[in-house]
Backbone as CSV, one residue per row, in Angstrom:
resi,resn,N_x,N_y,N_z,CA_x,CA_y,CA_z,C_x,C_y,C_z
1,UNK,0.649,-1.124,-0.079,-0.016,0.069,0.003,1.068,1.692,-0.053
2,UNK,1.835,1.280,0.594,2.737,2.492,1.026,3.314,2.620,-0.531
3,UNK,3.672,1.490,-1.182,4.547,1.802,-2.471,3.880,2.304,-3.154
4,UNK,2.325,2.352,-3.272,1.419,2.807,-4.561,1.198,4.147,-3.861
5,UNK,1.437,4.750,-2.852,1.156,5.681,-2.080,2.254,6.831,-3.154
6,UNK,3.541,6.302,-2.388,4.717,6.971,-3.748,5.088,6.670,-4.210
7,UNK,4.295,5.767,-5.359,4.585,5.889,-6.693,3.326,6.996,-7.500
8,UNK,2.403,7.495,-6.595,0.870,8.222,-7.217,1.827,9.648,-6.303
9,UNK,3.294,9.646,-5.558,2.875,10.566,-5.233,4.254,11.291,-6.297
10,UNK,5.112,10.483,-6.591,6.027,10.679,-7.736,5.476,11.113,-9.364
11,UNK,4.011,10.126,-9.524,3.550,10.652,-10.922,3.161,12.041,-10.545
12,UNK,2.650,12.392,-9.423,1.992,14.032,-9.318,2.789,14.642,-9.343
13,UNK,4.106,14.392,-8.918,4.802,15.252,-8.778,5.499,15.716,-10.112
14,UNK,5.426,14.356,-10.867,6.112,14.617,-12.272,5.290,15.502,-13.465
15,UNK,4.374,15.126,-12.893,2.898,15.971,-13.772,2.792,17.367,-13.399
16,UNK,3.212,17.491,-12.005,3.573,19.253,-11.726,4.844,19.768,-12.309
17,UNK,5.609,19.167,-12.569,6.932,19.529,-13.236,6.661,19.581,-14.039
18,UNK,6.076,18.619,-15.184,6.014,18.899,-16.683,5.393,19.922,-17.095
19,UNK,3.870,20.000,-16.375,2.938,21.344,-16.905,3.892,22.733,-16.623
20,UNK,4.738,22.819,-15.364,5.117,23.757,-15.297,6.340,24.188,-16.496
21,UNK,6.811,22.923,-17.159,7.917,22.945,-17.779,7.171,23.475,-19.580
22,UNK,5.950,23.417,-19.930,5.470,24.245,-21.169,5.064,25.058,-21.132
23,UNK,4.700,25.845,-22.044,3.704,26.895,-22.361,3.652,27.324,-23.448
24,UNK,2.543,28.171,-24.148,2.168,27.901,-25.546,2.174,29.723,-25.457
25,UNK,2.940,29.834,-26.893,2.280,31.278,-27.268,1.695,31.285,-28.729
26,UNK,0.947,32.356,-28.424,-0.447,32.421,-29.745,0.098,33.150,-30.718
27,UNK,-0.559,32.968,-31.578,-0.270,33.593,-33.140,-0.431,35.153,-32.765
28,UNK,-0.643,35.835,-31.829,-1.118,37.412,-31.564,-0.251,37.786,-30.551
29,UNK,1.293,36.866,-30.373,2.108,36.815,-29.059,3.242,37.296,-29.416
30,UNK,4.101,37.648,-28.222,5.336,37.412,-28.147,5.184,36.824,-27.027
31,UNK,6.555,36.023,-26.611,6.855,35.464,-25.588,8.117,35.761,-24.727
32,UNK,8.143,36.354,-23.791,9.501,36.427,-23.111,9.985,35.766,-21.767
33,UNK,11.024,34.893,-21.699,11.065,34.003,-20.744,11.904,34.704,-20.115
34,UNK,11.859,34.838,-18.824,12.784,35.486,-17.559,13.234,34.454,-16.488
35,UNK,14.570,34.591,-16.463,15.130,33.587,-15.344,15.951,34.621,-14.155
36,UNK,15.475,34.853,-13.434,15.903,35.374,-12.379,16.133,37.124,-12.685
37,UNK,15.131,37.549,-13.493,14.282,38.662,-13.918,15.454,39.332,-14.910
38,UNK,15.512,38.586,-15.837,16.572,38.680,-17.013,16.064,38.375,-18.278
39,UNK,15.681,38.396,-19.069,15.303,38.294,-20.444,16.291,36.713,-20.692
40,UNK,16.393,35.447,-21.061,16.883,34.727,-21.927,16.331,33.998,-22.849
41,UNK,15.016,34.555,-23.448,14.786,33.831,-24.503,13.211,35.016,-25.123
42,UNK,13.262,34.938,-26.299,11.718,35.560,-26.755,11.218,35.055,-27.658
43,UNK,10.416,34.292,-27.695,9.877,33.917,-28.843,8.527,34.163,-29.382
44,UNK,8.650,34.086,-31.133,7.625,35.167,-31.617,6.602,34.301,-33.151
45,UNK,7.165,33.095,-32.147,6.133,31.975,-33.371,5.157,31.293,-32.690
46,UNK,4.159,31.168,-32.943,3.072,30.377,-32.164,3.536,28.609,-32.140
47,UNK,3.190,28.564,-31.056,3.195,26.834,-30.567,3.629,26.657,-29.116
48,UNK,3.883,25.416,-29.104,4.393,24.727,-27.749,5.869,25.163,-27.630
49,UNK,6.374,25.709,-26.265,7.565,25.628,-25.826,8.211,25.185,-24.867
50,UNK,9.017,25.020,-24.577,9.412,24.549,-22.976,10.696,25.724,-22.243
51,UNK,10.495,25.538,-20.883,11.459,26.126,-19.896,11.678,25.390,-18.912
52,UNK,12.302,26.009,-18.146,13.268,25.305,-16.753,12.096,25.595,-16.247
53,UNK,11.485,24.227,-15.117,10.088,24.292,-14.410,10.640,24.663,-13.043
54,UNK,10.000,26.077,-12.511,10.094,27.094,-11.298,10.935,27.829,-11.020
55,UNK,11.965,27.584,-12.213,12.971,28.813,-12.333,12.525,29.892,-13.612
56,UNK,12.415,29.539,-14.663,12.015,30.410,-15.696,10.394,31.060,-15.729
57,UNK,10.023,32.441,-15.712,8.817,32.885,-15.403,8.728,33.409,-17.306
58,UNK,7.342,33.300,-18.004,7.117,33.791,-19.333,6.317,35.074,-18.933
59,UNK,6.528,36.065,-19.899,5.343,37.025,-19.702,5.415,37.365,-21.133
60,UNK,3.754,37.550,-21.694,3.496,37.734,-23.060,3.353,39.249,-23.307
61,UNK,3.534,39.525,-24.494,3.181,41.023,-25.126,2.157,41.005,-26.388
62,UNK,1.872,41.736,-26.998,0.853,41.108,-27.918,1.262,41.809,-29.283
63,UNK,0.928,41.267,-30.216,1.715,41.651,-31.725,0.828,42.494,-32.266
64,UNK,-0.423,42.279,-31.946,-1.551,43.186,-32.540,-1.353,44.615,-32.568
65,UNK,-1.862,45.481,-33.316,-2.103,46.836,-33.388,-2.664,47.269,-32.553
66,UNK,-2.461,48.226,-31.752,-3.156,48.916,-30.936,-3.753,50.321,-31.342
67,UNK,-4.922,51.094,-30.095,-5.159,52.416,-30.793,-5.481,52.561,-29.105
68,UNK,-4.454,53.832,-28.989,-4.257,54.768,-28.435,-4.976,56.338,-28.731
69,UNK,-5.926,56.421,-28.012,-6.931,57.291,-28.252,-6.068,58.671,-27.067
70,UNK,-5.439,59.179,-27.586,-4.855,60.581,-26.802,-5.384,61.601,-26.783
71,UNK,-5.825,62.158,-25.177,-6.656,62.968,-24.473,-6.108,64.621,-25.252
72,UNK,-7.515,64.915,-25.719,-7.092,66.404,-26.537,-6.221,67.313,-25.707
73,UNK,-5.402,67.832,-26.556,-4.385,68.954,-25.708,-4.793,70.218,-26.787
74,UNK,-3.884,70.951,-26.247,-3.958,72.540,-26.877,-2.504,72.724,-27.343
75,UNK,-2.556,73.317,-28.347,-1.037,73.502,-29.404,-1.454,75.010,-29.777
76,UNK,-0.298,75.721,-30.213,-0.138,77.131,-30.613,0.297,76.894,-32.038
77,UNK,-0.828,77.725,-32.776,0.059,77.895,-34.052,0.910,79.004,-34.477
78,UNK,1.302,78.770,-35.218,2.127,80.117,-35.904,2.105,81.620,-35.593
79,UNK,0.729,81.522,-36.179,0.505,82.873,-35.594,-0.451,83.219,-33.738
80,UNK,0.405,82.443,-33.616,0.142,82.630,-31.745,-1.284,81.947,-31.386
81,UNK,-2.327,81.475,-31.963,-3.499,81.370,-31.805,-3.625,79.600,-30.971
82,UNK,-4.459,79.573,-30.292,-4.462,78.160,-29.483,-5.596,77.275,-30.256
83,UNK,-5.380,76.237,-30.668,-6.394,75.312,-30.777,-6.113,73.779,-30.509
84,UNK,-7.529,73.188,-29.707,-7.482,72.200,-29.004,-7.225,71.089,-30.394
85,UNK,-6.409,69.857,-30.223,-6.461,68.659,-31.301,-6.390,67.582,-30.556
86,UNK,-7.507,66.950,-30.920,-7.882,65.807,-30.791,-7.267,64.580,-31.611
87,UNK,-6.739,63.714,-31.383,-6.260,62.436,-32.080,-5.699,61.108,-31.509
88,UNK,-5.482,59.963,-32.573,-5.241,58.753,-31.682,-3.862,58.421,-32.587
89,UNK,-3.703,57.165,-32.348,-2.390,56.752,-32.756,-2.689,55.235,-32.710
90,UNK,-1.783,54.525,-33.502,-1.854,53.436,-34.040,-0.537,52.682,-33.844
91,UNK,-0.519,51.985,-32.832,1.138,51.323,-32.369,1.117,49.616,-31.947
92,UNK,2.424,49.246,-32.221,2.809,47.993,-32.379,3.610,47.433,-31.610
93,UNK,3.897,46.515,-30.929,5.542,46.625,-30.436,6.139,45.970,-31.360
94,UNK,7.656,46.498,-31.606,8.366,45.917,-32.545,9.554,45.075,-31.820
95,UNK,9.744,44.875,-30.828,11.134,44.202,-30.496,10.728,44.413,-28.976
96,UNK,10.032,43.080,-28.388,9.488,42.863,-27.165,10.946,42.675,-25.877
97,UNK,12.193,42.641,-26.296,12.691,43.048,-25.509,13.380,44.288,-25.128
98,UNK,13.582,44.712,-25.840,13.601,46.435,-25.863,12.354,46.967,-25.250
99,UNK,11.071,46.600,-25.393,10.041,47.518,-24.933,9.831,46.896,-23.515
100,UNK,10.060,45.461,-23.385,10.130,45.300,-21.608,11.405,46.146,-21.123
101,UNK,12.695,46.655,-21.793,13.419,47.001,-20.856,13.228,48.472,-20.504
102,UNK,12.552,49.290,-21.598,11.960,51.041,-21.930,11.794,51.235,-21.027
103,UNK,10.125,50.402,-21.096,8.626,50.679,-20.703,7.826,49.819,-20.136
104,UNK,7.902,48.294,-19.995,7.768,47.586,-19.627,6.455,46.799,-19.558
105,UNK,5.086,48.512,-19.837,3.697,47.924,-19.583,3.123,48.797,-20.937
106,UNK,1.907,48.306,-21.313,1.501,49.048,-22.227,1.135,50.536,-21.828
107,UNK,0.506,50.482,-20.568,-0.018,51.833,-20.250,1.546,52.942,-20.112
108,UNK,2.450,52.275,-19.849,3.549,53.350,-19.727,3.998,53.700,-21.089
109,UNK,3.958,52.369,-21.940,4.215,52.723,-23.365,3.110,54.271,-23.897
110,UNK,2.157,53.675,-23.341,1.014,55.142,-23.751,1.420,56.289,-23.746
111,UNK,1.610,56.093,-22.443,1.862,57.386,-21.619,2.976,58.297,-22.439
112,UNK,4.348,57.554,-22.577,5.312,57.896,-23.489,4.753,58.295,-24.855
113,UNK,3.921,57.739,-25.662,3.652,57.908,-26.833,2.664,58.963,-26.657
114,UNK,2.130,59.560,-25.433,1.384,60.613,-25.404,1.925,62.081,-25.346
115,UNK,3.313,61.584,-24.384,4.135,62.920,-24.807,5.110,62.973,-26.138
116,UNK,5.621,61.784,-26.977,6.059,62.331,-28.080,4.992,62.552,-28.886
117,UNK,4.029,62.395,-28.967,2.940,62.957,-29.917,2.537,64.335,-29.915
118,UNK,2.357,64.132,-28.353,2.186,65.930,-28.198,3.132,66.931,-28.563
119,UNK,4.402,66.222,-28.302,5.657,67.496,-28.586,5.121,66.998,-30.300
120,UNK,5.722,66.259,-31.146,5.263,66.317,-32.366,4.390,67.272,-33.257
121,UNK,3.320,67.430,-32.846,2.326,67.468,-32.779,2.236,69.117,-32.626
122,UNK,2.375,69.604,-31.620,2.988,71.079,-31.045,4.111,71.378,-32.422
123,UNK,5.062,70.767,-32.841,6.139,71.567,-33.431,5.328,71.614,-35.260
124,UNK,4.872,70.350,-35.297,3.953,70.561,-36.595,2.935,71.819,-36.666
125,UNK,2.213,71.974,-35.697,0.892,72.872,-36.080,1.246,74.086,-35.214
126,UNK,2.722,74.304,-34.887,3.857,75.648,-34.221,3.850,75.882,-36.062
127,UNK,4.084,75.268,-37.005,4.820,75.797,-38.518,3.713,76.123,-38.846
128,UNK,2.261,76.211,-38.504,1.257,76.517,-39.549,0.183,77.717,-38.993
129,UNK,0.109,78.228,-39.732,-1.447,79.505,-39.282,-2.576,78.757,-38.530
130,UNK,-2.954,79.082,-37.760,-4.672,78.875,-37.778,-5.795,79.007,-38.723
131,UNK,-5.218,79.653,-39.942,-6.225,79.657,-41.135,-5.965,78.819,-41.965
132,UNK,-4.526,78.453,-41.919,-4.073,76.830,-42.807,-4.785,75.855,-42.357
133,UNK,-4.815,75.869,-41.000,-4.986,74.839,-40.742,-6.999,74.478,-40.976
134,UNK,-7.199,75.554,-40.575,-8.649,75.416,-40.483,-9.396,75.162,-41.957
135,UNK,-8.697,76.164,-43.218,-8.762,76.188,-44.400,-8.584,75.407,-45.264
136,UNK,-7.795,74.366,-44.957,-7.204,72.970,-45.961,-8.425,72.501,-46.864
137,UNK,-8.165,72.766,-47.506,-9.555,71.871,-49.169,-8.651,70.872,-49.152
138,UNK,-7.253,71.190,-49.344,-6.903,69.584,-50.437,-6.220,68.789,-49.277
139,UNK,-6.988,67.458,-49.289,-6.527,66.276,-48.144,-4.981,66.177,-48.344
140,UNK,-4.381,66.165,-49.557,-3.100,65.427,-49.480,-2.430,66.540,-48.520
141,UNK,-2.557,67.636,-48.765,-1.753,68.453,-47.308,-2.431,67.775,-46.074
142,UNK,-3.219,67.327,-45.766,-3.288,67.086,-44.643,-2.780,65.605,-44.419
143,UNK,-2.465,65.339,-45.197,-1.873,63.623,-45.344,-0.400,63.760,-45.461
144,UNK,0.281,65.087,-45.801,1.272,65.157,-45.766,1.791,65.390,-44.038
145,UNK,1.015,66.342,-43.793,0.985,66.923,-42.355,1.104,65.295,-40.839
146,UNK,0.309,64.568,-41.371,0.103,63.687,-40.756,0.656,62.249,-40.678
147,UNK,1.608,62.226,-41.947,2.369,61.134,-42.414,3.832,61.935,-41.634
148,UNK,3.939,63.084,-41.813,5.249,63.675,-40.722,5.251,63.665,-39.736
149,UNK,4.112,63.755,-38.614,3.647,63.402,-37.226,3.918,62.137,-37.287
150,UNK,3.515,61.099,-37.893,3.585,59.601,-37.725,5.167,59.179,-37.908
151,UNK,5.604,59.607,-38.851,7.294,59.633,-38.845,8.007,59.927,-37.946
152,UNK,7.939,61.078,-37.129,8.421,61.799,-36.281,8.272,61.179,-34.963
153,UNK,6.875,60.581,-34.879,6.756,59.955,-33.517,7.368,58.714,-33.561
154,UNK,6.939,57.548,-34.506,7.608,56.320,-34.881,9.502,56.674,-34.576
155,UNK,9.856,57.622,-35.127,11.418,57.171,-35.273,11.815,57.858,-33.609
156,UNK,11.058,58.110,-32.903,11.559,58.691,-31.110,10.860,57.678,-30.489
157,UNK,9.790,56.964,-31.349,9.263,55.330,-30.674,9.767,54.273,-30.891
158,UNK,10.885,54.010,-31.483,11.738,53.239,-32.000,12.665,52.708,-30.584
159,UNK,12.894,53.893,-30.029,14.311,53.535,-28.809,13.485,53.076,-27.648
160,UNK,11.810,52.396,-27.661,11.157,52.211,-26.819,10.930,50.341,-27.346
161,UNK,10.624,50.344,-28.430,10.929,48.713,-29.341,9.447,49.181,-29.773
162,UNK,8.906,50.106,-30.153,7.411,50.691,-30.402,7.625,50.841,-32.162
163,UNK,6.737,50.457,-32.670,6.464,50.878,-34.155,5.520,51.833,-34.136
164,UNK,5.343,52.869,-34.389,3.793,53.532,-34.646,3.560,53.592,-35.994
165,UNK,2.424,52.787,-36.594,1.871,52.603,-37.808,1.556,54.353,-38.498
166,UNK,0.363,54.689,-37.432,-0.329,56.163,-38.126,-0.857,56.990,-36.857
167,UNK,-0.844,58.194,-37.042,-1.191,58.702,-36.382,-2.022,59.722,-36.839
168,UNK,-3.465,60.179,-36.847,-4.564,60.192,-37.098,-5.167,61.523,-36.106
169,UNK,-5.750,62.620,-36.777,-6.301,63.916,-35.953,-7.603,63.724,-36.352
170,UNK,-8.479,63.503,-35.158,-9.643,63.530,-35.125,-10.799,64.600,-35.368
171,UNK,-10.093,65.635,-34.763,-10.782,66.652,-35.179,-9.737,68.189,-34.214
172,UNK,-10.034,69.389,-34.959,-9.528,70.512,-34.454,-10.182,71.526,-33.660
173,UNK,-10.186,71.702,-32.779,-11.429,72.568,-32.282,-10.246,74.404,-31.598
174,UNK,-11.551,74.910,-31.644,-10.974,76.558,-31.019,-11.088,75.467,-29.230
175,UNK,-9.859,76.514,-28.737,-10.027,76.407,-27.224,-11.277,76.757,-26.447
176,UNK,-11.617,76.427,-25.454,-13.011,76.956,-24.949,-13.038,78.222,-24.391
177,UNK,-11.728,78.424,-24.306,-11.976,80.188,-24.080,-12.490,80.934,-25.242
178,UNK,-11.751,80.836,-26.087,-12.251,81.124,-27.582,-13.416,81.061,-27.846
179,UNK,-14.153,79.771,-27.567,-15.482,79.645,-27.696,-16.579,80.481,-27.112
180,UNK,-16.179,80.609,-25.891,-16.765,81.526,-25.001,-16.871,83.087,-25.363
181,UNK,-15.950,83.674,-25.737,-15.476,84.804,-26.121,-16.633,84.950,-27.619
182,UNK,-16.949,84.056,-28.091,-17.312,84.196,-29.504,-18.861,84.195,-28.905
183,UNK,-19.591,83.604,-28.168,-20.836,83.610,-27.505,-21.146,84.510,-27.047
């Protein structure tokens, strides 16, 4: 009887070790394997993978394109007029190891993207007069501005392991103080 209990305990222990030695990477995921808080391996292809049980930990990051709706912010145009810009950014993780080391989490990445995008937006809008922004009839001109902002944000975000796919402005508004003066 004792022999069966020992065999059952050993089998149970082996099942627990085996279950802790494997992990699954989804098609839309990166999986970083950590050993003592250091990244030792990164998997980007879907499938079953192995790790050292109870020593290695796995952290998953999304490969999907993420949308971050940036809170509206004020910019000053070249003719010293205030405008409120409401925009969003489409981004993805391009290098999970660099992403983890630089920002660690999606919320921290979005905070950094917010700052980078606001700076790029401020510089781009600071070169245009308010009348140029409001009366842009040619969509190609707007697309050039968007592309320039997206390129600037993407080059700054590369140091965080982030690829910026697009930055789009949803709308421009006069600030609340200007709207109240009109009424």
